[in-house]
C-alpha positions in Angstrom: 46.4 35.9 46.7 48.1 32.8 45.4 45.6 30.9 43.2 45.7 27.8 45.6 44.6 30.2 48.4 41.9 31.5 46.2 40.6 28.0 45.2 40.6 27.2 48.8 38.5 30.2 49.6 36.1 29.3 46.7 35.8 25.8 48.0 35.1 26.9 51.5 32.4 29.5 50.3 30.8 26.9 48.2 29.4 25.2 51.5 27.6 28.4 52.4 25.4 28.1 49.3 23.5 25.4 50.9 22.1 27.9 53.4 20.4 29.7 50.7 17.0 28.6 49.8 15.6 28.8 46.3 13.6 32.0 46.9 16.8 33.8 48.0 18.7 32.5 45.0 15.9 33.7 42.6 16.0 37.2 44.2 19.8 37.4 43.7 19.4 36.3 40.1 16.7 38.9 39.3 18.8 41.6 41.0 21.8 40.5 38.7 19.6 40.8 35.7 18.4 44.3 36.8 21.9 45.3 37.6 23.2 44.2 34.2 20.8 46.3 32.5 21.5 49.3 34.7 25.2 48.9 34.1 25.0 48.4 30.4 26.9 51.6 29.6 29.8 50.4 31.7 29.8 46.9 30.3 29.7 48.2 26.7 32.6 50.5 27.5 34.7 47.7 28.7 33.6 45.7 25.8 34.6 48.4 23.3 38.2 48.0 24.7 38.2 44.3 23.9 36.8 44.9 20.6 39.4 47.4 19.7 42.0 44.9 20.2 40.3 42.4 17.6 40.1 42.6 13.9 36.5 43.1 12.9 37.0 40.7 10.1 37.9 37.9 12.5 34.8 35.6 12.9 35.2 35.6 16.7 34.5 39.3 16.7 30.7 38.7 16.5 31.1 36.4 19.6 33.1 39.0 21.5 30.5 41.9 20.7 28.1 43.0 23.1 25.2 45.3 22.5 22.3 46.8 24.4 20.0 44.2 22.8 22.3 41.3 23.7 22.7 42.5 27.3 18.8 42.8 27.5 18.7 39.2 26.0 21.3 38.0 28.7 19.3 39.6 31.4 16.2 37.9 30.1 17.9 34.5 30.2 19.0 35.1 33.7 15.3 35.9 34.8 14.3 32.7 33.1 16.8 30.8 35.2 15.3 32.3 38.3 11.8 31.0 37.2 12.9 27.5 36.6 12.3 24.8 39.5 15.4 24.2 41.6 17.2 21.2 40.5 18.4 20.4 44.1 16.9 17.9 46.5 14.9 16.0 43.8 14.2 12.4 44.7 15.7 10.4 41.9 15.1 7.0 43.4 13.6 5.6 46.8 13.2 2.3 48.1 12.9 0.5 51.5 15.0 -2.8 51.8 13.6 -5.9 53.4 15.9 -5.1 56.4 14.1 -1.7 56.9 16.8 0.5 55.6 15.3 3.6 53.8 17.4 4.5 50.8 16.9 7.7 48.8 19.0 9.0 45.9 18.8 12.8 45.8 20.2 15.5 43.5 23.0 17.7 45.0 25.5 20.3 43.6 28.9 19.2 42.4 30.5 21.9 44.6 32.9 23.9 42.7 32.9 24.1 38.8 35.7 25.6 36.7 34.9 26.9 33.3 37.6 27.6 30.7 36.3 29.7 27.8 37.4 32.1 25.1 35.9 35.2 23.6 32.4 34.8 24.9 31.6 37.3 27.6 27.9 36.2 27.8 29.4 33.1 29.4 30.1 34.9 32.4 26.5 35.5 33.1 25.3 32.3 32.0 27.7 30.3 34.1 27.1 32.3 37.2 23.3 32.1 36.8 23.2 28.4 36.3 25.9 27.6 39.0 24.0 29.8 41.7 20.7 28.3 40.9 22.2 24.8 41.2 24.1 25.6 44.4 27.6 25.4 42.9 30.4 28.0 43.3 32.2 28.8 40.0 35.7 29.7 39.1 35.9 31.2 35.6 38.9 31.6 33.3 38.2 33.6 30.4 40.2 34.5 27.5 42.4 37.5 27.2 40.4 38.8 24.1 37.3 39.3 26.4 39.1 40.2 29.7 37.8 43.6 30.1 34.2 42.7 29.3 34.4 39.7 31.7 35.8 41.8 34.6 32.9 44.5 34.2 30.4 41.6 34.2 31.9 40.0 37.4 31.8 43.5 39.0 28.0 43.5 38.4 27.8 40.0 39.8 29.9 41.0 42.9 28.0 44.1 43.5 24.8 42.1 43.9 26.3 39.4 45.9 27.6 41.9 48.5 24.1 43.6 48.6 22.6 40.3 49.6 25.4 39.4 52.1 26.7 36.6 50.1 30.5 35.9 49.7 31.9 37.0 46.5 34.1 34.0 46.5 31.3 31.8 45.2 32.1 33.5 41.9 35.6 34.3 40.9 37.2 35.3 37.6 41.0 34.2 37.2 43.7 36.3 35.5 43.5 35.7 31.7 46.9 33.9 31.6 48.0 30.4 30.5 49.4 29.9 34.1 46.1 30.4 35.6 44.5 27.9 33.2 47.2 25.4 34.2 46.7 25.9 37.9 42.9 25.5 37.5 43.2 22.3 35.6 45.3 20.7 38.4 43.2 22.1 41.3 42.1 18.5 42.4 41.7 19.4 46.1 39.4 22.3 45.4 37.6 21.9 42.0 35.1 19.1 41.5 34.6 19.5 37.6 36.0 21.4 34.6 33.9 22.4 31.5 35.7 23.9 28.6 34.0 26.1 26.0 35.8 27.2 23.0 37.8 25.9 20.0 38.6 22.3 19.4 42.3 23.2 20.2 41.3 24.6 23.7 39.0 21.7 24.4 41.6 19.2 23.4 44.2 20.9 25.6 41.8 20.8 28.5 40.9 17.3 28.0 44.5 16.1 27.7 45.9 18.3 30.5 43.4 18.4 33.4 43.7 16.3 36.5 40.3 17.6 37.6 37.4 15.6 35.9 36.3 17.2 32.5 32.9 17.2 30.7 34.0 17.7 27.1 32.1 20.2 25.2 33.4 19.4 21.7 33.7 21.4 18.5 30.7 21.6 16.3 31.2 20.1 13.0 27.6 20.2 11.8 26.0 18.6 8.7 22.7 19.1 6.8 21.6 16.3 4.5 19.2 17.4 1.7 17.4 14.1 0.8 15.8 13.2 -2.5 12.6 13.7 -0.7 13.4 17.1 0.6 11.2 20.1 0.2 13.2 22.8 -1.7 11.7 25.9 0.2 12.3 24.3 3.6 15.8 23.2 2.6 16.7 26.9 1.4 15.6 28.3 4.7 17.1 25.7 7.0 20.5 25.7 5.4 20.8 29.5 5.1 19.8 29.8 8.8 22.1 27.1 10.0 25.0 28.5 8.1 24.6 32.3 8.4 22.7 33.1 11.7 25.9 33.3 13.6 28.8 31.7 11.8 31.3 31.7 14.7 29.2 29.6 17.1 29.4 25.8 17.5 26.0 25.0 16.1 26.7 26.7 12.7 26.5 24.5 9.6 29.7 23.4 8.1 28.7 20.9 5.3 25.7 20.3 3.2 25.2 17.0 1.6 22.7 16.8 -1.4 21.3 13.6 -2.9 22.2 13.4 -6.5 18.6 13.2 -7.6 18.3 16.9 -6.5 21.3 18.0 -8.4 19.1 20.4 -10.6 18.0 22.1 -7.3 21.5 22.9 -5.9 21.6 26.3 -7.6 18.4 27.5 -6.0 19.1 25.6 -2.8 22.4 27.7 -2.4 21.1 30.9 -3.8 20.3 32.5 -0.3 23.9 31.8 0.7 25.3 33.9 -2.1 23.5 36.9 -0.8 25.3 36.4 2.6 28.6 36.0 0.8 29.2 32.4 1.8 32.1 30.9 0.2 31.2 27.3 -1.0 33.9 24.6 -1.2 32.2 22.3 -3.7 33.1 18.7 -4.8 33.4 18.2 -8.5 29.8 17.4 -9.2 28.3 20.2 -7.3 30.9 22.7 -8.6 29.8 21.9 -12.1 26.1 22.3 -11.1 26.8 25.7 -9.5 29.2 27.1 -12.2 27.5 30.0 -13.8 24.8 30.4 -11.3 26.7 30.9 -8.0 29.1 34.0 -7.8 32.5 32.8 -9.2 34.3 34.7 -6.5 32.6 32.6 -3.9 32.7 29.2 -5.6 35.9 27.2 -4.9 37.0 23.6 -5.5 36.8 21.4 -2.4 39.9 19.8 -1.1 40.4 17.0 1.4 40.6 19.6 4.2 37.1 21.0 3.2 35.3 18.1 4.8 35.3 17.4 8.4 36.2 21.0 9.2 34.6 23.4 11.6 34.8 26.7 9.7 33.4 29.3 12.1 33.2 31.6 9.2 31.0 32.4 6.2 32.5 29.2 4.5 30.7 25.8 3.8 31.6 22.6 2.2 29.2 21.0 -0.3 29.0 17.4 -1.4 26.7 15.4 -3.7 25.8 11.7 -2.5 24.5 8.9 -4.6 22.3 7.4 -1.8 21.0 7.9 1.6 23.2 5.4 3.0 26.3 7.2 1.6 25.1 10.4 3.5 24.9 8.4 6.7 28.4 6.9 6.2 29.8 10.4 5.5 28.3 11.9 8.6 29.5 8.9 10.7 33.0 9.5 9.4 33.2 13.2 9.6 30.6 14.3 12.5 31.9 15.7 15.9 28.7 14.3 17.3 27.3 17.7 18.1 24.3 18.4 15.7 23.2 17.0 12.4 20.1 17.6 10.3 18.1 15.9 7.6 15.7 17.7 5.3 13.0 15.3 4.0 9.4 14.7 3.7 9.9 10.8 4.0 9.1 9.8 7.4 10.9 6.4 7.1 14.1 8.4 6.1 13.7 10.9 9.0 13.2 8.0 11.6 16.2 6.1 10.4 18.3 9.3 10.3 17.3 10.1 13.9 17.9 6.5 15.0 21.3 5.9 13.4 23.0 9.2 13.4 25.3 9.4 16.5 25.1 13.0 17.8 23.9 14.9 20.8 21.2 16.7 18.8 19.6 15.1 15.7 17.1 17.4 13.6 14.4 16.7 11.0 13.4 19.7 9.0 14.9 22.2 11.3 18.3 24.0 11.4 21.1 23.0 13.8 21.1 26.6 15.0 18.6 25.5 17.6 21.1 23.7 19.7 21.2 26.0 22.5 20.2 25.7 26.1 17.9 28.7 26.1 16.2 27.6 22.9 15.5 24.2 24.6 13.8 26.0 27.4 16.6 25.4 29.9 17.1 29.1 30.6 20.7 29.1 29.5 23.5 26.6 29.0 26.9 26.0 30.6 28.0 24.3 27.4 27.0 21.7 24.9 28.4 18.1 25.7 29.4 15.9 22.9 30.4 13.0 25.2 28.2 10.3 26.5 29.1 10.1 30.2 26.8 11.9 32.7 25.5 14.7 30.2 24.9 15.0 26.4 23.8 18.0 24.4 23.0 21.5 26.0 23.9 21.4 29.7 21.9 23.4 32.1 20.7 23.0 35.8 20.2 19.3 36.0 23.4 18.5 34.2 25.6 20.5 36.7 24.1 18.6 39.6 25.1 15.1 40.7 23.6 12.9 43.4 24.1 11.2 46.7 22.6 8.4 48.6 20.7 9.1 51.8 20.3 6.0 54.0 18.1 6.0 57.2 18.2 3.2 59.5 17.1 2.1 63.0 20.0 0.2 64.5 20.3 -2.3 61.7 23.8 -4.1 61.4 25.1 -6.2 58.5 25.6 -9.8 59.2 29.0 -11.1 59.4 
């Protein structure tokens, strides 16, 4: 089947989703969760084929890897989505005009959503569950690194859809080729929205190439600022968690800024990172402060390229700033507007940081690792938007809906 024919079939099938009530949708999602758990051996077997093609030293290996526990977690997220209220048919605005016209703005699906993503097989489950719950059909274009895993997962989804008498065309996985990506990005007659998930290079390519409207999920260049009023124990835990919980994800910490009055605490602040073998690219001042206390093989002089970089690895930049305002200026220059954090016990500083820093998620005394749709109580996420139009931050059910106006009259006509 040519891809244009497939896109047309998905578009046609998307209209049938309006016939499913929320109860039926929830039953399908719960069945997908159960089937995912039941088919864990088959999914892990397919995932092992993908893993065998990737160097375990590659930071993306952890993103690609599935385990029984991770599949159980994915199933749990899918069940959570089923428990959430439907985002459809919500009255967003209502008024009756002086001429008697009754006008209502209500939430509706986009229709067909295309997702372009890399070595993240969990995205296949997340996208399907969110799209089905919000009445959208989905076309997924995964990377070749995860193709076996994605196809095993899509087989689970299609098995359940057939069981419920729902067209498989409401969720389709494209071939893992560049040509398929190109066709999807130009499918203006069939696809309503494209959401890219992956590296900054992938996102930039989609943004610059697509003819279909795009919600940009930008790269995560995330910072933590340890203020002069920061609590050392909180700082150690927050920085270590933000950096090392999962280094390959977009909410991982890339750069820590430290107020110069806390220079004596830098060695202790970074001590947990040494146990995780994190390479620190330190500016001149922090390098001198860490010399002799941080493992020499893990301590390197920072270069200009060390700052404003998303490492996606056990690597972190470290810089000493003279003032709070210098920290704000540095973040303003180098942030990707994803997630930023301040560690301070000074409420005035915390309030100003939250107000001034331009990012989708701004934290006080908590790590950027919490930037996640499931952690925000959204069930799952379809991406983390760093733009400001329509959606910002973790995008879930509400963010993949749009709206339309419903106008009811009784014969009124507009005066000439």
